[in-house]
C-alpha positions in Angstrom: 3.0 -51.2 44.6 -0.7 -51.8 45.0 -2.9 -51.9 41.9 -6.7 -51.4 42.4 -9.3 -52.7 39.9 -12.7 -51.0 40.2 -16.2 -52.3 39.4 -17.6 -50.1 36.7 -20.7 -48.1 37.7 -21.7 -46.4 34.4 -25.1 -47.7 33.2 -24.6 -50.3 30.5 -20.9 -50.8 31.1 -20.2 -54.5 31.4 -16.4 -54.6 30.9 -13.7 -54.9 33.6 -10.2 -53.4 33.5 -8.4 -56.6 34.6 -8.9 -60.3 34.2 -7.4 -63.1 36.2 -4.9 -63.5 33.4 -3.6 -59.9 33.7 -3.8 -59.9 37.5 -1.5 -62.9 37.6 0.9 -61.0 35.3 0.9 -57.9 37.5 1.6 -60.0 40.5 4.6 -61.6 38.7 6.0 -58.0 38.3 5.9 -57.7 42.1 2.6 -55.8 42.5 -0.2 -56.5 44.9 -3.6 -56.4 43.2 -7.0 -55.6 44.9 -10.2 -56.1 43.0 -13.5 -54.6 44.0 -16.1 -57.2 44.7 -18.3 -57.9 41.7 -16.0 -56.1 39.3 -15.9 -59.0 36.8 -19.5 -60.3 37.2 -20.9 -58.7 34.1 -17.9 -60.0 32.1 -18.5 -63.6 33.3 -15.6 -63.5 35.8 -16.4 -64.5 39.4 -14.7 -63.0 42.5 -13.3 -66.5 43.2 -11.5 -66.4 39.9 -9.6 -63.3 41.0 -8.9 -64.8 44.5 -7.6 -68.0 42.9 -4.7 -66.1 41.3 -3.8 -64.2 44.4 -5.8 -61.0 44.2 -7.5 -59.5 47.3 -11.3 -59.1 46.7 -12.9 -56.4 48.9 -15.3 -53.5 48.9 -14.4 -50.2 47.2 -12.9 -48.5 50.2 -10.6 -51.4 51.0 -9.7 -51.8 47.4 -8.7 -48.2 47.0 -6.9 -47.8 50.4 -3.2 -47.4 49.7 -3.5 -48.0 45.9 -0.8 -46.3 43.8 -2.4 -47.3 40.5 -6.2 -47.5 39.9 -7.4 -49.3 36.8 -10.8 -48.7 35.2 -12.6 -49.1 31.9 -14.3 -45.7 32.1 -13.1 -43.0 34.5 -15.1 -42.7 37.7 -15.8 -39.4 39.3 -13.2 -38.0 41.6 -15.6 -38.4 44.5 -15.7 -42.2 43.8 -11.9 -42.3 44.3 -12.0 -41.0 47.9 -9.2 -42.4 49.9 -6.7 -42.6 47.1 -3.5 -40.8 47.9 -2.4 -37.7 45.9 -0.1 -38.7 43.1 -1.8 -42.0 42.5 -2.3 -43.0 38.8 -5.8 -43.4 37.3 -5.4 -45.5 34.2 -8.6 -45.8 32.1 -10.6 -44.5 29.2 -11.3 -41.0 30.4 -13.2 -39.4 27.5 -11.4 -36.1 28.2 -13.2 -33.9 25.6 -16.7 -34.8 26.7 -16.4 -34.3 30.4 -13.8 -31.6 31.3 -15.3 -31.1 34.8 -14.4 -34.7 35.7 -10.9 -34.1 34.5 -10.7 -31.0 36.6 -11.9 -33.0 39.6 -8.9 -35.4 39.1 -6.6 -32.5 39.1 -8.1 -31.1 42.3 -7.7 -34.5 44.0 -4.0 -34.6 43.1 -4.4 -37.6 40.8 -2.3 -38.3 37.8 -4.9 -39.2 35.3 -3.7 -41.2 32.2 -6.2 -41.3 29.3 -5.6 -44.5 27.4 -7.6 -43.3 24.4 -4.9 -40.6 23.9 -2.3 -43.4 23.3 -0.2 -42.3 20.3 -0.7 -44.3 17.1 2.9 -45.5 16.9 4.4 -48.9 16.4 5.6 -49.6 19.9 2.2 -48.6 21.4 0.0 -50.8 19.2 -0.4 -53.4 21.9 -1.6 -50.6 24.3 -4.2 -49.1 22.0 -7.6 -49.5 23.6 -9.4 -47.7 20.7 -8.2 -50.3 18.2 -8.9 -53.4 20.4 -12.4 -52.2 21.3 -13.3 -50.8 17.8 -12.3 -54.2 16.3 -15.0 -55.9 18.4 -17.5 -53.1 17.8 -17.1 -53.5 14.0 -17.8 -57.2 14.3 -20.8 -56.7 16.6 -22.2 -54.1 14.4 -22.7 -56.6 11.6 -24.3 -59.1 13.9 -26.6 -56.4 15.2 -27.5 -55.5 11.7 -28.2 -59.2 10.9 -30.4 -59.5 13.9 -32.5 -56.6 12.9 -32.5 -57.3 9.1 -35.4 -59.6 8.3 -33.5 -61.6 5.6 -30.5 -63.8 5.0 -27.0 -62.5 4.3 -25.6 -65.0 1.8 -27.0 -65.9 -1.6 -28.8 -69.2 -1.3 -29.8 -71.4 -4.3 -32.6 -73.7 -3.3 -35.2 -75.8 -5.1 -37.7 -73.1 -4.2 -35.7 -70.4 -5.8 -32.7 -68.2 -5.2 -32.2 -65.8 -2.2 -30.1 -62.8 -3.2 -27.1 -61.8 -1.1 -27.5 -58.9 1.1 -25.8 -55.7 0.0 -23.7 -54.1 2.8 -22.1 -50.7 2.6 -19.5 -49.7 5.2 -18.8 -46.0 5.6 -15.5 -45.3 7.4 -12.7 -47.8 7.0 -10.8 -47.6 10.3 -10.4 -50.6 12.6 -14.1 -51.0 13.1 -14.9 -50.6 9.4 -12.3 -53.1 8.3 -13.7 -55.7 10.8 -17.2 -54.9 9.7 -16.2 -55.6 6.1 -14.5 -58.8 7.0 -17.4 -60.0 9.1 -20.1 -59.1 6.4 -18.0 -60.9 3.8 -17.7 -64.0 6.0 -21.5 -64.0 6.3 -21.8 -64.0 2.5 -22.9 -60.5 1.9 -22.0 -58.4 -1.2 -19.9 -55.6 0.4 -18.8 -52.2 -0.6 -17.0 -49.5 1.5 -15.9 -45.9 1.4 -13.6 -43.6 3.3 -12.2 -40.1 2.9 -8.6 -41.5 3.2 -7.5 -42.7 -0.2 -4.9 -45.0 1.4 -7.8 -47.3 2.5 -8.7 -48.3 -1.0 -6.2 -51.2 -1.1 -7.3 -52.3 2.4 -10.9 -52.5 1.2 -10.0 -54.5 -1.9 -7.8 -56.8 0.1 -10.9 -57.9 2.0 -12.8 -58.6 -1.1 -15.1 -55.6 -1.0 -15.7 -52.9 -3.6 -14.2 -49.5 -2.9 -16.6 -46.5 -3.5 -14.5 -43.3 -3.7 -14.9 -39.7 -4.7 -12.4 -39.0 -7.5 -10.5 -35.9 -8.4 -11.7 -33.8 -5.4 -9.6 -32.4 -2.6 -10.1 -34.6 0.4 -9.6 -34.0 4.1 -7.4 -31.6 6.0 -4.4 -33.5 7.3 -5.3 -36.7 5.7 -3.9 -39.7 7.6 -2.6 -37.7 10.6 -2.0 -40.1 13.4 -3.9 -42.8 11.6 -7.2 -40.9 11.9 -9.4 -39.1 9.4 -9.6 -35.3 9.7 -12.4 -33.0 8.7 -13.5 -33.0 5.1 -13.3 -30.0 2.8 -16.7 -28.6 1.7 -16.0 -29.7 -1.9 -15.3 -33.2 -0.7 -18.4 -33.3 1.4 -20.6 -32.2 -1.5 -19.1 -34.8 -3.9 -19.3 -37.5 -1.3 -23.0 -36.8 -0.6 -23.8 -37.0 -4.3 -21.9 -40.3 -4.7 -23.3 -41.8 -1.5 -26.9 -40.8 -2.4 -26.8 -42.9 -5.6 -25.1 -45.9 -3.9 -27.0 -46.0 -0.6 -30.4 -46.3 -2.2 -29.4 -49.7 -3.5 -28.1 -51.1 -0.2 -29.8 -53.4 2.3 -27.5 -52.6 5.2 -25.3 -49.6 5.9 -22.7 -49.4 8.8 -21.2 -46.1 9.7 -18.1 -45.8 11.8 -16.6 -42.3 11.2 -15.2 -40.4 14.1 -12.9 -37.4 14.4 -11.1 -37.1 17.8 -12.2 -34.1 19.8 -15.0 -33.2 17.5 -18.6 -34.3 16.8 -18.9 -37.2 14.5 -19.3 -36.1 10.9 -22.8 -36.4 9.4 -22.6 -39.0 6.6 -26.3 -39.9 6.0 -29.1 -37.3 5.8 -32.8 -37.9 6.4 -33.3 -37.7 2.6 -30.8 -40.5 2.0 -32.4 -42.6 4.7 -35.8 -42.1 3.0 -34.3 -43.3 -0.3 -33.5 -46.8 1.1 -35.9 -49.7 0.7 -38.3 -50.6 3.6 -36.6 -53.3 5.7 -33.2 -51.9 5.2 -30.9 -51.4 8.3 -28.4 -48.7 9.3 -26.0 -49.2 12.2 -24.5 -46.0 13.5 -21.4 -46.8 15.6 -20.7 -43.1 16.1 -24.1 -42.4 17.7 -22.6 -41.5 21.1 -20.4 -38.8 19.5 -23.4 -37.1 17.8 -24.0 -39.7 15.1 -23.2 -40.2 11.5 -26.8 -40.7 10.6 -29.6 -38.0 10.8 -32.3 -39.4 13.0 -30.2 -41.9 15.0 -30.9 -42.0 18.7 -28.3 -43.2 21.2 -29.4 -46.3 22.9 -32.3 -47.0 20.6 -33.4 -48.6 17.4 -35.7 -46.2 15.5 -37.7 -47.0 12.4 -38.0 -44.3 9.8 -40.1 -45.0 6.7 -39.5 -48.7 7.2 -35.7 -48.3 7.7 -34.3 -49.4 11.0 -31.6 -47.1 12.4 -29.6 -48.9 15.1 -27.9 -46.7 17.7 -26.7 -49.0 20.4 -24.4 -47.5 23.0 -21.0 -48.9 24.0 -21.1 -51.6 21.4 -17.8 -53.3 22.5 -19.3 -53.7 26.0 -22.0 -55.9 24.5 -19.2 -58.5 24.0 -18.1 -58.0 27.6 -15.9 -61.1 28.1 -13.8 -60.7 25.0 -13.7 -56.9 25.2 -12.5 -57.1 28.8 -9.8 -59.6 27.9 -8.4 -57.3 25.2 -8.8 -54.1 27.2 -7.1 -55.6 30.2 -4.2 -56.8 28.1 -3.9 -53.2 26.7 -3.5 -51.9 30.2 -1.1 -54.6 31.2 1.0 -54.1 28.1 1.2 -50.4 28.9 2.3 -50.7 32.5 4.6 -53.6 31.8 6.4 -51.7 29.0 7.4 -49.0 31.5 7.9 -51.1 34.6 11.1 -50.3 36.4 12.2 -53.3 38.4 14.5 -51.3 40.7 11.8 -48.8 41.5 9.1 -51.4 41.7 6.7 -49.3 39.6 6.2 -48.0 36.0 8.2 -44.9 34.9 6.8 -43.2 31.8 8.9 -41.7 29.1 8.1 -38.3 27.5 6.7 -39.5 24.2 3.9 -41.6 25.6 3.7 -39.9 29.1 3.1 -36.4 27.7 0.6 -37.8 25.2 -1.7 -39.6 27.7 -1.1 -37.6 31.0 -4.1 -35.3 31.6 -3.4 -34.1 35.2 -0.3 -33.9 37.4 0.6 -31.9 40.5 -2.9 -30.6 40.9 -3.2 -29.2 37.4 -4.5 -30.1 34.0 -1.3 -30.5 31.9 -2.3 -32.1 28.6 -1.6 -29.9 25.6 -4.8 -31.1 23.8 -6.9 -29.9 26.7 -5.0 -26.6 27.2 -4.9 -25.5 23.5 
């Protein structure tokens, strides 16, 4: 069994799909590992570090030749996988809803494409969940990005020259990223509040020492809590939330939005009028900007200033912590393949529960129900 690890080519992508730690573990399973030269450079991993644990470091063509499993952070084009035999696995974050033509290309090439972001939210798959591991880092980095743009201190400071008030931070969307944002802002000394459409998150917010801001007595989302994700809000809930948020957001110094709905554009949480209600010098970080954005006026890849309010729309936030993000991502991939490794076959063999959930293409066809429905 040969496992190939590719160098990422997407602009701004600094992560790598395997580290020397996971390469060593794959080799302990009996696999041979080939790493494309320079694959780990932007994550502070030298080619020599891979070679030191027994990996072969080569150009892309040699890396892919004979590979039965190809690992990536983001899925390359089918053309970039030339030389891979039909039936080989491509294991990566494949962004299936946004680029269907690329998925069709995998099918045409005979690849078995496995989308790691489709991993079910079940107990035994937690260690394989790339969305959780990367969102955790994104939530942390969002607060640091906000602090870097915000022109004031986070904690309350009592000095001989007077008192500096604590920053007010409001987190909208309390999934993995939101919870880490709350915890990080609290550690920096901010006064933190948070909201979510899922009522079950109230206790989580409180457990981190933040104040929950919730719409009361209004029907919430459709399919609340399904798969651990939020669904789409009812019109009544959207109106009530907009009214509640408008009053609260005007008092905040920093707002971090994290709301995503799988397979759909990110919900709009903050309007231009709400942005205008904030004080000059305030900061909004939109972690959903690449999915259409939670904030009106946010621009992917840019920091824009509207009426003195900075709207931060950095892309691929987890990648901006490339070393740690790569370490976690690569462990997710190893945990996945190791969980299904059949020693007698010398390769992983998927079961139906997880295989059917993450398999996009097989036998020259697109087979995933979420893409066919």
